[in-house]
N, C-alpha and C positions, 0 to 999 in steps of 0.2 A: 417209826410210825407216829402220827400226830396224837396228842393227848386231847381228849374231849374236854370242853369247858364245863361240863355238867357234873363233875365229881372226880374222885380219884379212885384208882383200883389198888387191890392188894393181890396181884396175880400170883398164882402158884408156879408159873413159868416166867422166865425173863421177858421183859418187854420187847426184846429183840426177836423173840420167837415169831417167825413170819406167818405161821399157819393159824395162830390164835389171835384174833383181833383184841386190842386192848379193851377191857370192859370198865365201865364206870356207872355210877348211880347219881341221880340228882340228889342234892343235899337233903331234901325233904323225904327221900325214900330210903336213905341209908340205914335208918334204924327200924324200918318196916319190912324190907325185902332183902332176900339173898339171891344172888345169881351165880350159877355155876355153868361153865361152858367147856366143851371138849371139841377139838378139831379132829376129823377123821379123814384120812387120805387113802385113795385106792378102793373105795367102796363100790359095790354094784347094786344098782336100783332096779334089777330085773324082776321076773316073776318070783313069787314066794317059794323058797326051796322046801323040800319035804321035811327037813329037820325043823325048820321054823314052824311049819304047819303043825307038826307033832307037838312042839312045845306050846304053841297057842292053844291047841285043843286040850292038852293036859292041864294047863293053867286054868282055862275056862271051866273044865269039869271039876277041878279041885275047889274053885271059888263057889260054884253052884252047890257042891256037896257041903261045904263048910258054912255057907251063909244062906241056905234055902229059907225063904220066908222072911229074911231080914231086910229092912229098909237100907238103902245104900248109905245113908247118913250115919248109920249105926255100925258100919263095918270098920274095924280098927284100921287106922292109917288115913282115913278120909279127912280127919280133922285138920291135918296140916294144909291141904289144899284149900279147905274152907277158911282157915285162918289167914291165908294169903289174900284171898278175895276180900275178906273183911278189912284187912290192913290197907288195901288199895281202894276201899270205898265201894265195893261191889257186893251185893247181897247174893251169897252162894245158893240160896234157896230159889232165887229167881233166875239167875244166870249161873248154872252149875259149872263147876270146873270140868274141863274136858275129860280128865281122868275119872271123875265120878260118873259122868255121862256114859262113858264106855263101860264102867262097872255095872251101872243100871241095865245097860243093854245085855251084857253077859248074864247077869242074874235072871233076866227075863227069858233067857234061852234064845235070844236073837243071834244071828250069825255075826261072827267077828268081821269087821270091815276088811275088804281086800283092796289094796291099792298097789303097792309094790313092796319088794322085800325090805327096802330101807324104811319106808313109812310104817309098814306092818311091824317091824322089829321095834321101832320106837313106841308105837302104840301098845305093844306088849309090855314094854318097860313101864309105860305110864300106868297100865292096868295093875302091874305088880307093885309098883312103888306108890301109887295113888298120889302123884304129884303132876303138875303141869309142865310140859316140855314144848319147846319150839324146835323145828328142824328146818335148816336152811342150806341152800347151795352156797358154799363158801366163795365160789368164784363170782357170785352175784352180789356179794357184800363189798362195799367200798369203804375203806378206812376203819377208824375205831367205831366201837359200838357203845351206845349209852342208853340206859333206861331212864326216861324222863316223862313228864306229863305232856300230853298233846295240847297244842294251842287250839283256839277256836277255829273250826273249819278244817282241821288236820285229819288225815286218815289215809286209807289206801284201798286198792281193789283187793278183796279177799280171794281165797282159793275157792272157786265155785260159789262165790258169794258176791253180793252187791257191795257197795262202798261201806267200809268199816270205819265209823266215826271214832275219833280218839280224843275229843275235847275233854280235858280234865282226867283222862285215863292214862295209866302208865303204858308206855310202848317202847320198843327197841328202835333206835335211830342210828343210821349210818350216815355217810357223807351225802347220800342222795335223799334221805328222809326216813320216815317211819317204815318198818317192815314186819313187825311182829309184836304180839302181846300174849298173855297167858291163855287167851281164849281163841284167837283167830290169827293166822299168819297171812302174809301178803302173797299175791301171785308173782310179784317181781322177784322175790328171793326163794320161791318154793323149789323143792327138789323135783327132778324129772328123771326119765330113764337114762339120760346122758350124764347125770351127776356122778362125779368121781371124788369130789372133796366136799365134805359136809360139816356143818357146825350144829352141834346139839346144845341147846340152852335149857337149863333147868330153872324154873321159877319156883321159889319157895319163900315162906315167911321167914322173918329174921330168926324166929325161935327154932327153926329147923336147920340152922347153919351147921350144927354139930353133925348132922347126918348127910348134908348135901354132897360133900366130896365122895363119900362112900357110895351114895346113890348114883352119882355121875359115873364113877368108875365101873359100877355094875352095868350101867346102861351102855357105856361105850363098849364094854366087853361083850355084852349080848349082841350089839349091832355087828361088831367085828366077827363074832362067831358065825353069824348067819349071812353077812353081806361082804365079808372079806375086808381087806385093807388093814389099816393100823391107826391107833390113836397117836397124834403127833403133838399134842399139847393140851393144857387144861388151865383154866383160871377160875377163881372164886372171889367174889366181892360182896360186900354188904353184910348185914346182920351183926354188926359190931355193937 
């Protein structure tokens, strides 16, 4: 596989591992951001199974019971996602991390969003871990993956959203261009009911590198438990 010119990786799997794209960070992001990625093969993105529904409901009920009347920003764990946003120049009180937005929704008593088993399982992991994730169809990603700052005018069509501008903002790039960031992913690489190979990317501040691999392992296990398949590789870069 080609190496990206935007930084070097310290993958946990050999670079020859075909199912995990090589990850790299732009030099200016290496000390601010940690990325962890897992490749999953044989997953099913169909309707939400009963066991996943039960785990979602139990998690939501537990969070509401433990944090009733508490502002989302005061819930333990939220600080890591906020730290990531601050590290990349985004005010987390104006643009909330997706994990915190989901937490706010749950604490209000609103229904947990229903999309498909694969997305719902990752959303559950994001709710539990309170960190931002990206979920992509691995067969729609071309070549190596780099996190770098978007140039003027760069962006992509978001999932059920208009154009997502990336100027000066960190985003994941493959050989075809940008496709994801901690807030919004692209329509080009999104998962769908036919997805069988998926890439899960964890976005974390450099300070959370120590827990990033364990979080990714738990997340991959949760997805496999409810969506089938197996984890075929993992990488971790940044936060050094």
